C-alpha positions as CSV (number, residue, x, y, z in Angstrom):
1,M,74.5,-98.7,-45.1
2,S,70.7,-98.1,-44.7
3,Q,69.1,-94.7,-45.2
4,I,67.8,-93.2,-41.9
5,Q,64.1,-92.3,-42.1
6,D,62.8,-89.5,-39.9
7,P,59.1,-90.2,-39.2
8,P,57.5,-86.8,-38.4
9,I,56.0,-87.8,-35.1
10,L,59.2,-89.4,-33.9
11,G,61.2,-86.5,-35.2
12,R,59.1,-84.0,-33.2
13,L,59.4,-86.2,-30.1
14,L,63.2,-86.4,-30.4
15,E,63.4,-82.6,-31.0
16,S,61.3,-82.1,-27.9
17,V,63.5,-84.3,-25.8
18,V,66.7,-82.6,-27.1
19,S,65.3,-79.1,-26.5
20,R,64.7,-80.0,-22.8
21,L,68.3,-81.2,-22.2
22,P,71.1,-79.0,-20.8
23,D,73.5,-77.7,-23.5
24,D,76.3,-79.9,-22.2
25,A,74.2,-83.1,-22.5
26,V,73.2,-82.1,-26.1
27,S,76.9,-81.8,-26.9
28,V,77.7,-85.2,-25.4
29,L,74.8,-86.8,-27.4
30,A,75.9,-85.1,-30.6
31,N,79.5,-86.3,-30.3
32,M,79.1,-89.8,-29.0
33,R,79.8,-92.9,-31.0
34,T,76.9,-95.3,-31.6
35,P,77.2,-99.0,-31.0
36,A,76.9,-99.5,-34.8
37,E,80.0,-97.4,-35.4
38,R,81.9,-99.6,-33.1
39,S,80.7,-103.0,-34.3
40,G,79.4,-102.4,-37.8
41,D,76.0,-104.1,-37.1
42,R,72.8,-102.0,-37.2
43,D,69.5,-102.6,-35.5
44,P,66.5,-100.4,-34.9
45,I,67.9,-99.1,-31.6
46,D,71.1,-98.0,-33.4
47,E,68.9,-96.1,-35.9
48,L,67.0,-94.5,-33.1
49,I,70.2,-93.4,-31.5
50,Q,71.4,-92.0,-34.8
51,L,68.2,-90.0,-35.2
52,L,68.6,-88.7,-31.7
53,Q,72.2,-87.7,-32.6
54,I,71.1,-85.9,-35.7
55,K,68.6,-83.9,-33.7
56,A,71.3,-83.2,-31.0
57,K,73.7,-82.0,-33.7
58,A,71.1,-79.7,-35.2
59,R,70.4,-78.3,-31.7
60,L,74.1,-77.9,-31.0
61,D,74.5,-75.9,-34.2
62,E,71.6,-73.6,-33.1
63,I,73.3,-73.2,-29.6
64,L,76.7,-72.4,-31.1
65,A,75.3,-70.2,-33.9
66,G,73.3,-67.8,-31.7
67,P,71.0,-65.3,-33.3
68,L,71.5,-64.3,-36.9
69,P,72.8,-60.7,-37.4
70,D,69.5,-59.7,-39.1
71,E,67.2,-61.1,-36.4
72,P,65.4,-58.3,-34.6
73,I,65.7,-57.9,-30.9
74,F,62.1,-57.9,-29.6
75,N,60.9,-55.9,-26.6
76,E,59.1,-57.7,-23.8
77,E,55.6,-56.7,-25.1
78,T,56.4,-58.3,-28.5
79,L,57.9,-61.4,-27.0
80,Q,54.7,-61.8,-24.9
81,A,52.6,-61.4,-28.0
82,I,54.6,-64.1,-29.7
83,R,54.2,-66.5,-26.7
84,D,50.5,-65.8,-26.6
85,V,50.1,-66.7,-30.3
86,E,52.2,-69.8,-29.9
87,A,50.0,-70.8,-27.0
88,G,46.8,-70.0,-28.9
89,V,45.7,-67.1,-26.7
90,G,43.5,-64.7,-28.6
91,V,43.8,-66.7,-31.8
92,T,40.6,-67.1,-33.9
93,R,40.4,-70.3,-35.9
94,Y,38.2,-70.8,-38.9
95,K,37.0,-73.9,-40.7
96,N,38.1,-72.5,-44.1
97,A,39.2,-69.3,-45.8
98,A,35.7,-68.3,-46.8
99,D,34.6,-68.2,-43.2
100,M,37.6,-66.1,-42.3
101,F,37.0,-63.6,-45.1
102,A,33.3,-63.4,-44.2
103,D,34.2,-62.6,-40.5
104,L,36.7,-59.9,-41.7
105,G,34.0,-58.4,-43.9
106,L,35.8,-59.1,-47.1
């Protein structure tokens, strides 16, 4: 049996696809049998399907797990600040650490 490689770009793409699917579709993907499991032969498409299933199973685990008990519950202002930072709103970027420290006066 070959070892499945998860190329970073492909992995992010598959995670993005899975994150956009409804929960019931993720569950179906995570639990379906691949053609290789049925026939024993493997080709690149079977490996792609297996990678997709791995991402779906990970997403299904997140869905079923819910928040961890020690995760804080953020108010709307904090959630908006987090969304802004993730979107790059109000974020200052520097070429290097020296420029950042100089701008901060350190």
